[in-house]
N, C-alpha and C positions, 0 to 999 in steps of 0.2 A: 406778648408773643413776638419773637424776633423773626425777621425774614432770614437772617443768616446767624451763624453761631457767634457767640460773644467772645470766643477765645481764638480767633484767627485773624486778628489785625496784625499789622507789621510788628508791633511791639511784643507780640506773643511768641515770636520765633527767635531761636537762639542757635548760633552755629554749633553743629554737632548733634542737634536734636534729631532723634529717629522717630518716625511716625509710621507705625504699622497700620495700614488702612483696613478697616473692618470689612468693607464690601468686597465681594469678588464677582466675577461675571463669566458665565459659560458662553462660548462663541458657537454660533450655529452656521451650518453650511449655506443656508439660503441667504443670510445676510452677507456672507463672504462673496457669494456669486453676484448678488445684487450690487453691492458696493463696487466690486471690481468692474462689472459691466457698465454701471452708471458713470464711473469715472474714466471710462475708455481704456482701462487696463485690459489689454487683449491677451495677456499671458494665460494660456489655457491651464496652467498649473493651479489656478485659483478656482476653476469651475468645471473642468472636464475630467471626469473619472477615467475614461478610456485612455486619454492621453497620458495619464499618470503611470500607466502600466509600462510605458517605454521612456518617459521623460526622466532625464538624469539616470539612465540605465535602470529604471524601475525602482529607484531608491525609496520612493514614497508611494504608498498604495492609494492614498486619498489626497484630494486637493489641499494645498497649503493655504493657510489664511493670509490674505493680503497684508503686507507689512504696515500699510497706512491704517488699517483697522487696529492692529496691535498697538501702534503708537497712540492713536486717538483713545483707545480704551485705557491704556496705562495712565494717560493724563486725566481721563475722566474718573478713574478710581481714586485719584488723589484730591479731586475737587472739593468734596465735602469737608475735608480737614484742612486744606491749604488755600484754595483759591476762591472761596465764596466771596471774599472781600477784595478780589482782584480789581485793580484799576485799569491795567493794560498788560497785554501779552508782549514781552520783549523778544523772546526767542527760545528755540529748541536747539540743542547742540549735542555733540558727542553721542549720537544715536547709534546703538549697536544691538542688533538682533542676533542672539547667539544660539538659539534653539528654535527649530521650526514649530509653528503653532498650527494645530489642526482643529477642525470642527469637533466640538465636544470637550475641548480643553477649557478648563476654568482658570482664569488668571486672577492673581491678587498682586498687591503692590506695597512697597515700603519706600518711604521718602526719607532722605537725609538732608538737613539744611547745611549747605556748603558755605554760603556767604550772605551777609546782609550789608547793604550799603545805605548809609544815612546821608543821602545827598541833600545839601542845603538848598539847592536850586529847585527841588521838588518838595515843597512843604506839606503837601497833602498825602504823599505816599512814600514808601521806601522800596528799594529794589532788593529782591531776594533771588538767590540762585540755589536750586536744590536738585539732588539726584533722585531719579525714580528708578527703582529696580522692580521689574515684574517677574513673577514666577508662575509656573503652571501647577496643577494639582499634584504633580510628582516632586514638587520642590526644586524643579530644574529652572535655573535662571534663563528667562526668555529674552529679556530686554533690559538694557540700561541706557539712560539718557539724562541730560541735564536740561532744566527748564529755568528760564529767567522771567520773572514777573514783577510788576509794580503792584504792591498791596497797600490798600488804604491804611492810613494811620488812625488809630483810635482817637488820638488827640484832636484830629481834624474832622472825623466823620461820625463818631459814635452818637453824638446828639442828633444829627440829621438822620442817621439810620434808625434811631429809636422813633423819631417823629414819623418817618416813612412807614415803619412797622405799625405804629398806632393808627395812622390814617388808613393803611391797607386793611387792618383788621375791622375797621368801621365802614369799609366800602367807599372811602373817599379816594379821590385821585389827585 
């Protein structure tokens, strides 16, 4: 039994590959309000129903989901297929939220591999840049962004990962 998938090491990704991620996630208003208030985001548009009646000329009738939640969820939706073997987060870039997200919306994601860099200076991992597109249940594009990660190389890590998995399944540390 493996702790991570066997097909998401650096060597498994090819430029142009599209990965439709199977999982989706429905967002709830209580998590939107909690996240916004815990992170000191005082914009009432995330948690105050009454304020929404006049905010932006009453354009939205219910609170808008905090953009940070949308970004985090989009990355999370890709993790099982892309970043289980991540070594390091390098960056997020070109983030665009094109459609408002509301409580009750269900988001899904598709990733496209844009670039793989086989840097000789980093023998244990390769760098990969990919685009994430998230959409809602109405197939409206909600977010696009690019993520850059270092992903473990099978040639360097596979044996250690198998040993770790074996030890974990036997209760060893």
